[in-house]
GUFIPA-709135 format. One record per residue: residue in three letters; x, y negated, z negated of N, C-alpha, C in turn. Coordinates in steps of 0.05 Angstrom, whole numbers, plus 32768, in hexadecimal, padded with zeros to 4 digits. Layout:
<recs>
+-----+--------+---------+------+---------+----------+-------+--------+---------+------+
| res | n_east | n_north | n_up | ca_east | ca_north | ca_up | c_east | c_north | c_up |
+-----+--------+---------+------+---------+----------+-------+--------+---------+------+
| Ala |      X |       Y |    Z |       X |        Y |     Z |      X |       Y |    Z |
...
+-----+--------+---------+------+---------+----------+-------+--------+---------+------+
</recs>
This chain:
<recs>
+-----+--------+---------+------+---------+----------+-------+--------+---------+------+
| res | n_east | n_north | n_up | ca_east | ca_north | ca_up | c_east | c_north | c_up |
+-----+--------+---------+------+---------+----------+-------+--------+---------+------+
| Met |   7F44 |    7FAB | 7E6C |    7F29 |     7FB5 |  7E75 |   7F27 |    7FD3 | 7E6D |
| Thr |   7F10 |    7FDB | 7E62 |    7F0D |     7FF7 |  7E59 |   7F07 |    8008 | 7E72 |
| Lys |   7F0A |    8021 | 7E6E |    7F07 |     8034 |  7E84 |   7EEC |    8035 | 7E90 |
| Ser |   7ED7 |    802F | 7E7E |    7EBB |     8031 |  7E88 |   7EB2 |    8019 | 7E97 |
| Gln |   7EC1 |    8003 | 7E94 |    7EB8 |     7FEA |  7EA0 |   7EC2 |    7FE9 | 7EBD |
| Gln |   7EB0 |    7FDE | 7ECF |    7EB8 |     7FD8 |  7EE9 |   7EBE |    7FBA | 7EEA |
| Pro |   7ED3 |    7FB2 | 7EF8 |    7EDB |     7F96 |  7EF9 |   7EC7 |    7F86 | 7F08 |
| Thr |   7EC2 |    7F6D | 7EFE |    7EB1 |     7F5A |  7F0C |   7EC2 |    7F51 | 7F24 |
| Asp |   7EB4 |    7F42 | 7F36 |    7EC2 |     7F37 |  7F4C |   7EDB |    7F26 | 7F45 |
| Leu |   7ED6 |    7F15 | 7F30 |    7EEC |     7F04 |  7F27 |   7F02 |    7F15 | 7F1B |
| Glu |   7EFB |    7F29 | 7F0C |    7F10 |     7F3B |  7F00 |   7F1F |    7F4A | 7F16 |
| Leu |   7F11 |    7F54 | 7F2A |    7F1D |     7F62 |  7F40 |   7F32 |    7F50 | 7F4F |
| Ala |   7F2A |    7F37 | 7F53 |    7F3C |     7F24 |  7F60 |   7F54 |    7F1F | 7F50 |
| Ala |   7F50 |    7F1C | 7F35 |    7F68 |     7F18 |  7F23 |   7F7A |    7F30 | 7F23 |
| Leu |   7F6F |    7F49 | 7F23 |    7F7F |     7F61 |  7F21 |   7F8F |    7F64 | 7F3C |
| Ile |   7F83 |    7F5E | 7F53 |    7F91 |     7F61 |  7F6B |   7FA7 |    7F4B | 7F6D |
| Ser |   7FA1 |    7F33 | 7F64 |    7FB5 |     7F1E |  7F62 |   7FCD |    7F27 | 7F52 |
| Ser |   7FC8 |    7F34 | 7F3C |    7FDE |     7F3D |  7F2A |   7FEE |    7F53 | 7F39 |
| Lys |   7FE0 |    7F65 | 7F48 |    7FEE |     7F7A |  7F57 |   8001 |    7F6D | 7F6C |
| Ile |   7FF6 |    7F58 | 7F7B |    8007 |     7F4C |  7F8F |   8020 |    7F3E | 7F83 |
| Cys |   801B |    7F31 | 7F6C |    8032 |     7F23 |  7F60 |   8046 |    7F37 | 7F55 |
| His |   803B |    7F4E | 7F4A |    804D |     7F64 |  7F40 |   805F |    7F6F | 7F56 |
| Asp |   8053 |    7F72 | 7F6E |    8062 |     7F7D |  7F84 |   8076 |    7F69 | 7F91 |
| Ala |   8070 |    7F4F | 7F8E |    8081 |     7F3B |  7F9B |   8096 |    7F31 | 7F89 |
| Ile |   8093 |    7F31 | 7F6F |    80A5 |     7F25 |  7F5D |   80C1 |    7F31 | 7F5D |
| Gly |   80C3 |    7F4C | 7F62 |    80DD |     7F5A |  7F63 |   80EE |    7F4E | 7F79 |
| Pro |   80E6 |    7F4F | 7F92 |    80F7 |     7F45 |  7FA8 |   80FC |    7F26 | 7FA5 |
| Val |   80E7 |    7F17 | 7F9B |    80EC |     7EFA |  7F99 |   8101 |    7EF5 | 7F82 |
| Gly |   8101 |    7F05 | 7F6D |    8116 |     7F02 |  7F58 |   8131 |    7F09 | 7F63 |
| Ala |   8133 |    7F1D | 7F74 |    814C |     7F25 |  7F80 |   8156 |    7F0F | 7F93 |
| Ile |   8145 |    7F02 | 7FA1 |    814E |     7EEB |  7FB1 |   815A |    7ED5 | 7FA0 |
| Ser |   814D |    7ECF | 7F8B |    8157 |     7EBA |  7F78 |   8172 |    7EC2 | 7F6D |
| Asn |   8176 |    7EDC | 7F65 |    818F |     7EE5 |  7F5B |   81A6 |    7EE2 | 7F70 |
| Gly |   819F |    7EE9 | 7F89 |    81B2 |     7EE6 |  7F9F |   81BA |    7ECA | 7FA4 |
| Leu |   81A6 |    7EB8 | 7FA2 |    81AD |     7E9B |  7FA6 |   81C0 |    7E90 | 7F8F |
| Glu |   81BC |    7E9A | 7F76 |    81CD |     7E92 |  7F60 |   81E9 |    7E9C | 7F66 |
| Ile |   81EC |    7EB3 | 7F71 |    8207 |     7EBD |  7F77 |   8215 |    7EAB | 7F8C |
| Leu |   8205 |    7EA4 | 7F9F |    8211 |     7E91 |  7FB5 |   8219 |    7E77 | 7FA9 |
| Glu |   820A |    7E6D | 7F95 |    820F |     7E53 |  7F8A |   8229 |    7E54 | 7F76 |
| Glu |   822B |    7E6A | 7F69 |    823E |     7E6C |  7F53 |   8258 |    7E7A | 7F59 |
| Asp |   8259 |    7E8A | 7F6F |    8270 |     7E9B |  7F75 |   8279 |    7E93 | 7F91 |
| Asp |   8293 |    7E8C | 7F92 |    82A1 |     7E85 |  7FAC |   82AE |    7E9D | 7FB9 |
| Asp |   82AD |    7EB4 | 7FAC |    82B9 |     7ECB |  7FB9 |   82AA |    7ED4 | 7FD2 |
| Lys |   82BA |    7ED8 | 7FE7 |    82AE |     7EDE |  8002 |   829E |    7EF7 | 8002 |
| Asp |   82A8 |    7F0C | 7FF5 |    829A |     7F26 |  7FF5 |   8281 |    7F24 | 7FE5 |
| Ser |   8282 |    7F15 | 7FCF |    826A |     7F12 |  7FBF |   8253 |    7F03 | 7FCD |
| Asn |   825B |    7EEF | 7FDB |    8249 |     7EE0 |  7FEB |   823D |    7EEF | 8002 |
| Ser |   824D |    7F00 | 800F |    8243 |     7F12 |  8024 |   822F |    7F26 | 8019 |
| Tyr |   8236 |    7F30 | 8002 |    8223 |     7F43 |  7FF6 |   8208 |    7F35 | 7FEE |
| Ala |   820A |    7F1E | 7FE2 |    81F3 |     7F0E |  7FDB |   81E1 |    7F09 | 7FF2 |
| Leu |   81ED |    7F01 | 8009 |    81DD |     7EFA |  8021 |   81D0 |    7F14 | 802B |
| Glu |   81DE |    7F2A | 802A |    81D0 |     7F43 |  8033 |   81B9 |    7F4A | 8022 |
| Val |   81BC |    7F46 | 8007 |    81A6 |     7F4C |  7FF4 |   818F |    7F39 | 7FFA |
| Ile |   8194 |    7F1F | 7FFF |    817E |     7F0C |  8004 |   8171 |    7F15 | 801E |
| Arg |   817F |    7F1C | 8033 |    8172 |     7F23 |  804B |   815F |    7F3C | 8047 |
| Asn |   8169 |    7F4F | 803A |    8159 |     7F68 |  8035 |   8140 |    7F62 | 8025 |
| Val |   8144 |    7F56 | 800E |    812D |     7F51 |  7FFD |   8119 |    7F3C | 8009 |
| Thr |   8123 |    7F2B | 801A |    8110 |     7F18 |  8027 |   80FF |    7F28 | 803A |
| Arg |   810B |    7F3B | 8049 |    80FA |     7F4C |  805A |   80E6 |    7F5B | 8049 |
| Gln |   80F0 |    7F66 | 8034 |    80DD |     7F76 |  8022 |   80C7 |    7F65 | 8017 |
| Ala |   80CC |    7F4D | 800D |    80B8 |     7F3B |  8003 |   80A4 |    7F33 | 8019 |
| Ser |   80AE |    7F2E | 8031 |    809D |     7F27 |  8047 |   8089 |    7F3F | 804F |
| Ala |   8095 |    7F56 | 804F |    8086 |     7F6F |  8055 |   806F |    7F73 | 8041 |
| Arg |   8076 |    7F6F | 8027 |    8062 |     7F74 |  8012 |   804C |    7F60 | 8012 |
| Leu |   8053 |    7F47 | 8019 |    803E |     7F32 |  801A |   802D |    7F35 | 8033 |
| Gln |   8039 |    7F3D | 8049 |    802A |     7F42 |  8061 |   8017 |    7F59 | 805D |
| Tyr |   8021 |    7F6F | 804E |    800E |     7F85 |  8048 |   7FF8 |    7F7B | 8036 |
| Ala |   7FFE |    7F6B | 8021 |    7FE8 |     7F63 |  800F |   7FD3 |    7F52 | 801D |
| Arg |   7FDC |    7F43 | 8031 |    7FCA |     7F31 |  803F |   7FB4 |    7F41 | 804C |
| Phe |   7FBC |    7F57 | 8058 |    7FA8 |     7F68 |  8067 |   7F9B |    7F7D | 8054 |
| Ala |   7FAB |    7F89 | 8042 |    7F9F |     7F9F |  8032 |   7F8D |    7F94 | 801C |
| Phe |   7F91 |    7F7B | 8013 |    7F80 |     7F71 |  7FFD |   7F72 |    7F58 | 8006 |
| Gly |   7F7D |    7F49 | 8019 |    7F72 |     7F2F |  8020 |   7F5B |    7F31 | 8034 |
| Ala |   7F51 |    7F19 | 803B |    7F3A |     7F18 |  804F |   7F43 |    7F20 | 806A |
| Ala |   7F5C |    7F19 | 8072 |    7F66 |     7F1F |  808C |   7F52 |    7F1A | 80A3 |
| Gly |   7F48 |    7F01 | 80A1 |    7F35 |     7EF9 |  80B6 |   7F19 |    7EF5 | 80AA |
| Ser |   7F07 |    7EEC | 80BA |    7EEC |     7EE6 |  80B0 |   7EDB |    7F00 | 80AC |
| Ala |   7EC4 |    7EFD | 80A0 |    7EB3 |     7F14 |  809D |   7EAE |    7F22 | 80B7 |
| Gly |   7EAF |    7F3C | 80B7 |    7EAA |     7F4B |  80CF |   7EC1 |    7F4E | 80E2 |
| Ala |   7ED8 |    7F42 | 80D8 |    7EF1 |     7F44 |  80E9 |   7EF9 |    7F60 | 80ED |
| Glu |   7F08 |    7F65 | 8103 |    7F15 |     7F7E |  8108 |   7F33 |    7F7B | 8107 |
| Ile |   7F40 |    7F91 | 8101 |    7F5D |     7F91 |  80FF |   7F69 |    7FA4 | 8113 |
| Asp |   7F7D |    7F9B | 8122 |    7F8B |     7FAB |  8136 |   7F9B |    7FC0 | 8128 |
| Leu |   7F98 |    7FDA | 8130 |    7FA7 |     7FEF |  8124 |   7FC4 |    7FEC | 8128 |
| Glu |   7FCD |    7FDF | 813D |    7FEA |     7FDA |  8141 |   7FF4 |    7FC7 | 812C |
| Thr |   7FE3 |    7FB4 | 8124 |    7FEB |     7FA3 |  810E |   7FED |    7FB2 | 80F4 |
| Ala |   7FD9 |    7FC4 | 80EF |    7FDA |     7FD4 |  80D7 |   7FF1 |    7FE6 | 80D7 |
| Lys |   7FF9 |    7FF1 | 80ED |    8011 |     8002 |  80EF |   8028 |    7FF2 | 80E8 |
| Ser |   802C |    7FDB | 80F4 |    8044 |     7FCA |  80F0 |   8047 |    7FC3 | 80D2 |
| Ile |   8030 |    7FBC | 80C5 |    8030 |     7FB4 |  80A9 |   8038 |    7FCC | 8098 |
| Ser |   802E |    7FE4 | 809E |    8033 |     7FFC |  808F |   8050 |    8005 | 8092 |
| Leu |   805A |    8004 | 80A9 |    8077 |     800A |  80AD |   8089 |    7FF7 | 809F |
| Gly |   8081 |    7FDC | 809E |    8091 |     7FC9 |  8090 |   8091 |    7FCE | 8071 |
| Leu |   807A |    7FD9 | 8068 |    8077 |     7FDF |  804C |   808C |    7FF5 | 8042 |
| Val |   8091 |    8008 | 8053 |    80A2 |     801F |  804B |   80BF |    801B | 8055 |
| Glu |   80C4 |    8006 | 8065 |    80DE |     8001 |  8070 |   80F3 |    7FFD | 805A |
| Gly |   8109 |    800B | 805D |    811E |     8008 |  8048 |   8119 |    8018 | 802E |
| Ser |   8103 |    8027 | 802E |    80FD |     8037 |  8015 |   8105 |    8054 | 801A |
| Lys |   80FE |    8065 | 8006 |    8104 |     8080 |  8009 |   80ED |    8090 | 8017 |
| His |   80DB |    8081 | 8022 |    80C4 |     808E |  802F |   80C4 |    8089 | 804D |
| Thr |   80BB |    809C | 805D |    80B8 |     809B |  8079 |   809C |    809D | 8081 |
| Leu |   8092 |    808B | 8093 |    8077 |     808C |  809B |   8075 |    8093 | 80B9 |
| Asn |   8068 |    80A8 | 80C0 |    8064 |     80AF |  80DC |   8047 |    80AA | 80E3 |
| Trp |   8042 |    8097 | 80F5 |    8027 |     808E |  80FC |   801E |    8098 | 8117 |
| Ser |   8008 |    80A5 | 8118 |    7FFE |     80B0 |  8132 |   7FDF |    80AE | 8134 |
| Gly |   7FD5 |    80B0 | 814C |    7FB9 |     80B0 |  814F |   7FB0 |    8099 | 815F |
| Ser |   7F95 |    8092 | 815D |    7F89 |     807E |  816C |   7F94 |    8063 | 8169 |
| Thr |   7F91 |    8053 | 817F |    7F98 |     8036 |  817E |   7F7E |    8027 | 8184 |
| Gly |   7F7D |    800E | 817D |    7F66 |     7FFD |  8180 |   7F60 |    7FED | 8168 |
| Tyr |   7F47 |    7FE7 | 8163 |    7F40 |     7FD5 |  814C |   7F2D |    7FE4 | 8139 |
| Leu |   7F30 |    7FDE | 8120 |    7F20 |     7FE9 |  810B |   7F11 |    7FD1 | 80FD |
| Pro |   7EF9 |    7FD6 | 80F4 |    7EED |     7FC2 |  80E2 |   7EFF |    7FBC | 80C9 |
| Lys |   7EFD |    7FA5 | 80BD |    7F0E |     7F9C |  80A8 |   7F10 |    7FB0 | 8091 |
| Asn |   7EFA |    7FBA | 8087 |    7EFB |     7FCB |  806F |   7F09 |    7FE6 | 8074 |
| Pro |   7F02 |    7FF4 | 808A |    7F11 |     800D |  8090 |   7F2E |    8009 | 8094 |
| Ala |   7F36 |    7FF2 | 80A0 |    7F51 |     7FEC |  80A6 |   7F60 |    7FE8 | 808A |
| Lys |   7F52 |    7FD9 | 8079 |    7F5E |     7FD4 |  805E |   7F5F |    7FEF | 804F |
| Leu |   7F4C |    8000 | 8052 |    7F4F |     801A |  8045 |   7F67 |    802A | 804F |
| Leu |   7F6B |    8028 | 806A |    7F82 |     8037 |  8074 |   7F9C |    802B | 8068 |
| Leu |   7F9F |    8012 | 8066 |    7FB7 |     8006 |  805B |   7FBA |    800D | 803D |
| Asn |   7FA4 |    800D | 802F |    7FA7 |     8015 |  8012 |   7FAC |    8032 | 800F |
| Leu |   7FA3 |    8043 | 8021 |    7FA9 |     805F |  8021 |   7FC7 |    8064 | 8024 |
| Val |   7FD4 |    8054 | 8036 |    7FF1 |     8057 |  803A |   7FFF |    8051 | 801F |
| Ala |   7FF7 |    803B | 8011 |    8004 |     8035 |  7FF7 |   7FFE |    804B | 7FE2 |
| Cys |   7FE7 |    8057 | 7FE3 |    7FE1 |     806D |  7FD0 |   7FF1 |    8085 | 7FD7 |
| Ala |   7FF5 |    808A | 7FF1 |    8006 |     80A2 |  7FF9 |   8023 |    809E | 7FF0 |
| Ile |   802C |    8086 | 7FEF |    8048 |     8081 |  7FE5 |   804A |    808A | 7FC8 |
| Thr |   8035 |    8086 | 7FB8 |    8036 |     808D |  7F9B |   8035 |    80AD | 7F98 |
| Ala |   802C |    80BB | 7FAE |    802D |     80D8 |  7FAD |   8049 |    80E3 | 7FB1 |
| Leu |   805C |    80D2 | 7FB8 |    8078 |     80DA |  7FBD |   808C |    80CA | 7FAC |
| Pro |   808C |    80D0 | 7F91 |    809D |     80BF |  7F80 |   80BA |    80C2 | 7F85 |
| Arg |   80C3 |    80D8 | 7F92 |    80DF |     80DC |  7F99 |   80E4 |    80D7 | 7FB6 |
| Gly |   80D1 |    80CC | 7FC4 |    80D3 |     80C7 |  7FE0 |   80CA |    80DF | 7FF1 |
| Gly |   80C6 |    80DA | 800A |    80BD |     80F0 |  801C |   80B1 |    80E4 | 8035 |
| Thr |   80A0 |    80F4 | 8042 |    8094 |     80ED |  805C |   8076 |    80EC | 805A |
| Ile |   806B |    80D7 | 8067 |    804E |     80D4 |  8069 |   8047 |    80D7 | 8086 |
| Asp |   8039 |    80EB | 808F |    8030 |     80EE |  80A9 |   8013 |    80E5 | 80AB |
| Leu |   800E |    80CF | 80B8 |    7FF3 |     80C4 |  80B9 |   7FE8 |    80C7 | 80D5 |
| Glu |   7FCF |    80D0 | 80D5 |    7FC1 |     80D5 |  80F0 |   7FA6 |    80C7 | 80ED |
| Ile |   7F9F |    80B8 | 8103 |    7F85 |     80AA |  8105 |   7F74 |    80B9 | 8119 |
| Gly |   7F5C |    80BF | 8112 |    7F4A |     80CE |  8124 |   7F44 |    80BE | 813D |
| Ser |   7F3A |    80CD | 8151 |    7F37 |     80C1 |  816B |   7F1F |    80AF | 816D |
| Asp |   7F0A |    80B2 | 815C |    7EF2 |     80A3 |  815F |   7EF2 |    808C | 814B |
| Leu |   7EFA |    8074 | 8154 |    7EFC |     805D |  8141 |   7EE0 |    8052 | 8139 |
| Ala |   7ECA |    805B | 8146 |    7EB0 |     8054 |  813F |   7EA9 |    8062 | 8123 |
| Gln |   7EB4 |    8079 | 8120 |    7EB3 |     8089 |  8106 |   7ECF |    8092 | 80FF |
| Pro |   7EDF |    807F | 80F5 |    7EFB |     8086 |  80F1 |   7F00 |    809B | 80DB |
| Thr |   7F16 |    80A9 | 80E0 |    7F20 |     80BC |  80CC |   7F3F |    80B8 | 80C9 |
| Phe |   7F48 |    80BB | 80B1 |    7F64 |     80B8 |  80AB |   7F6D |    80D2 | 809D |
| Ala |   7F86 |    80DB | 80A3 |    7F92 |     80F1 |  8095 |   7FB0 |    80EA | 8090 |
| Leu |   7FB8 |    80EB | 8077 |    7FD3 |     80E5 |  806F |   7FDF |    80FC | 8060 |
| Arg |   7FF2 |    8109 | 806D |    7FFF |     8121 |  8062 |   801A |    8119 | 8055 |
| Cys |   801C |    811D | 803B |    8034 |     8115 |  802B |   8045 |    812D | 8024 |
| Thr |   805E |    812C | 802C |    8071 |     8141 |  8027 |   808A |    8136 | 801B |
| Gly |   8095 |    8144 | 8007 |    80AE |     813B |  7FFB |   80B1 |    8147 | 7FE0 |
| Arg |   80C8 |    8142 | 7FD3 |    80CD |     814C |  7FB8 |   80BA |    8142 | 7FA5 |
| Asn |   80B0 |    8153 | 7F93 |    809E |     814B |  7F7D |   8085 |    813D | 7F88 |
| Val |   807B |    8145 | 7FA0 |    8062 |     813A |  7FAA |   804C |    813F | 7F96 |
| Arg |   8039 |    812C | 7F93 |    8023 |     812E |  7F80 |   800C |    811F | 7F8A |
| Pro |   7FF4 |    8124 | 7F80 |    7FDD |     8113 |  7F88 |   7FE4 |    80F5 | 7F83 |
| Pro |   7FDA |    80E3 | 7F93 |    7FDE |     80C6 |  7F8F |   7FD6 |    80BF | 7F73 |
| Gln |   7FE5 |    80AD | 7F67 |    7FDF |     80A5 |  7F4C |   7FC3 |    8097 | 7F4A |
| His |   7FB3 |    80A3 | 7F38 |    7F99 |     8099 |  7F30 |   7F83 |    8099 | 7F45 |
| Leu |   7F89 |    809E | 7F5D |    7F75 |     809D |  7F72 |   7F60 |    80B2 | 7F6F |
| Gly |   7F68 |    80CB | 7F69 |    7F54 |     80E1 |  7F65 |   7F41 |    80DA | 7F4F |
| Glu |   7F4A |    80CE | 7F39 |    7F38 |     80C8 |  7F23 |   7F23 |    80B3 | 7F2B |
| Phe |   7F2C |    809E | 7F3A |    7F19 |     808A |  7F43 |   7F06 |    8094 | 7F57 |
| Ile |   7F0F |    80A7 | 7F68 |    7EFC |     80B2 |  7F7C |   7EE7 |    80C3 | 7F6E |
| Ala |   7EF0 |    80D3 | 7F5A |    7EDD |     80E5 |  7F4C |   7ECC |    80D5 | 7F37 |
| Gly |   7ED5 |    80BF | 7F2F |    7EC7 |     80B1 |  7F19 |   7ECA |    80BD | 7EFF |
| Glu |   7EDF |    80CE | 7EFB |    7EE3 |     80DC |  7EE2 |   7F00 |    80D6 | 7ED8 |
| Asn |   7F02 |    80D5 | 7EBE |    7F1C |     80D1 |  7EB0 |   7F2A |    80B8 | 7EBC |
| Glu |   7F1C |    80A5 | 7EC3 |    7F28 |     808C |  7ED0 |   7F3A |    807E | 7EBC |
| Pro |   7F52 |    8075 | 7EC6 |    7F64 |     8066 |  7EB5 |   7F59 |    804A | 7EB1 |
| Glu |   7F65 |    803C | 7E9F |    7F5E |     801F |  7E9C |   7F66 |    8010 | 7EB7 |
| Ile |   7F55 |    7FFE | 7EC0 |    7F5B |     7FEF |  7ED8 |   7F6C |    7FD8 | 7ED1 |
| Asp |   7F85 |    7FD8 | 7EDC |    7F98 |     7FC2 |  7ED7 |   7FA7 |    7FBE | 7EF1 |
| Ala |   7FBD |    7FAE | 7EEF |    7FCC |     7FA8 |  7F06 |   7FDA |    7FC0 | 7F13 |
| Leu |   7FDF |    7FD4 | 7F04 |    7FEB |     7FED |  7F0D |   7FD7 |    8000 | 7F19 |
| Thr |   7FBF |    8000 | 7F11 |    7FAC |     8014 |  7F1B |   7F98 |    8007 | 7F2F |
| Ile |   7F9A |    7FEE | 7F33 |    7F85 |     7FE0 |  7F43 |   7F87 |    7FE9 | 7F60 |
| Gln |   7F9E |    7FF1 | 7F6A |    7F9E |     7FF9 |  7F86 |   7F8E |    8012 | 7F8B |
| Ala |   7F91 |    8026 | 7F79 |    7F82 |     803F |  7F7C |   7F63 |    8039 | 7F78 |
| Tyr |   7F5C |    8028 | 7F65 |    7F40 |     8021 |  7F62 |   7F36 |    8013 | 7F7B |
| Tyr |   7F45 |    8000 | 7F84 |    7F3C |     7FF1 |  7F9C |   7F39 |    8003 | 7FB5 |
| Thr |   7F4B |    8016 | 7FB8 |    7F4A |     802A |  7FCE |   7F30 |    803A | 7FCC |
| Ala |   7F29 |    8043 | 7FB4 |    7F11 |     8053 |  7FB0 |   7EF8 |    8041 | 7FB7 |
| Arg |   7EF9 |    8028 | 7FAF |    7EE3 |     8015 |  7FB4 |   7EE1 |    8011 | 7FD3 |
| Leu |   7EF7 |    800E | 7FE1 |    7EF7 |     8009 |  7FFE |   7EEB |    8023 | 800C |
| Ala |   7EF3 |    803A | 8002 |    7EE9 |     8053 |  800F |   7ECB |    8054 | 800D |
| Lys |   7EBF |    804C | 7FF5 |    7EA3 |     804C |  7FF0 |   7E95 |    8038 | 8002 |
| Thr |   7EA0 |    8021 | 8003 |    7E95 |     800B |  8013 |   7E95 |    8012 | 8031 |
| Ser |   7EAA |    8020 | 803A |    7EAD |     8027 |  8056 |   7E9F |    8040 | 805E |
| Ala |   7E92 |    804D | 804A |    7E86 |     8067 |  804D |   7E9A |    807C | 8059 |
| Met |   7EB1 |    807C | 804D |    7EC7 |     808D |  8056 |   7ED2 |    809C | 803D |
| Pro |   7EC4 |    80B1 | 8034 |    7ECD |     80BE |  801C |   7EE8 |    80C9 | 801F |
| Ile |   7EF8 |    80C8 | 8008 |    7F13 |     80D1 |  8007 |   7F15 |    80ED | 7FFA |
| Thr |   7F25 |    80FF | 8005 |    7F2B |     8118 |  7FF9 |   7F49 |    811A | 7FF5 |
| Ile |   7F52 |    8127 | 7FE0 |    7F6F |     812C |  7FDB |   7F71 |    814A | 7FD7 |
| Thr |   7F82 |    8157 | 7FE8 |    7F85 |     8174 |  7FE7 |   7FA3 |    817B | 7FE8 |
| Gln |   7FA8 |    8192 | 7FDC |    7FC3 |     819E |  7FDE |   7FC4 |    81B1 | 7FF5 |
| Asp |   7FD7 |    81AE | 8007 |    7FDA |     81BF |  801F |   7FF8 |    81C8 | 8020 |
| Gly |   7FFB |    81E0 | 8013 |    8017 |     81EA |  8010 |   8027 |    81D8 | 7FFE |
| Glu |   803D |    81CD | 8009 |    804D |     81BC |  7FF9 |   8046 |    819E | 7FFF |
| Ala |   8031 |    8198 | 800C |    8028 |     817E |  8012 |   800F |    8176 | 8003 |
| Val |   800C |    815D | 7FFF |    7FF2 |     8152 |  7FF6 |   7FE7 |    8141 | 800E |
| Val |   7FCC |    8147 | 8013 |    7FC0 |     813B |  802A |   7FA9 |    8129 | 8020 |
| Leu |   7FAA |    8110 | 8029 |    7F94 |     80FD |  8024 |   7F82 |    80FA | 803E |
| Arg |   7F69 |    80FE | 803B |    7F57 |     80FA |  8053 |   7F41 |    80E6 | 804C |
| Ala |   7F3A |    80D6 | 805F |    7F24 |     80C3 |  805C |   7F12 |    80C4 | 8075 |
| Gly |   7EF8 |    80C3 | 8070 |    7EE6 |     80C3 |  8088 |   7ED8 |    80DD | 808B |
+-----+--------+---------+------+---------+----------+-------+--------+---------+------+
</recs>
């Protein structure tokens, strides 16, 4: 797809499907490799290691699929609301076992589906701002009728989230593919939710704000 083209609904669905498969195939492949070790190797230590790998990547695969269900999927009927405690649990699961730490604070309650999906996608975008790992401090504003989100990213080699700024500005946009679709989708969600995104540098941190 060329840079100037906007994806049709069918193309958008295909790109998101590719993104989900891309994220899930790694842990699923690791599970398969672990099972092969169990089948072919009788060594007790090797089997113990394989079982530990299977446990870890199974949790990882489950967390990624749960995240995709809410961040990209319908997650209920039209007009549905999403509990922020559920969004928090999903987001913490996404970073569990990684080199990133997520500190979640602010309001509790329910958000309309699109703002909640925007929040989940912003967490994933914030992860790309920290290629060497780091901390994401997320705060949700007190008025859920007009929600605001702030994500402060700190760590080595912190940078603006990949591709998000270009899609927000509508300038120098990269080709839309399975690797850039999340940033594109996040920008689309922000527009649909009437929650414009800003990306600023604050000292050694990069801060994402929406709303």
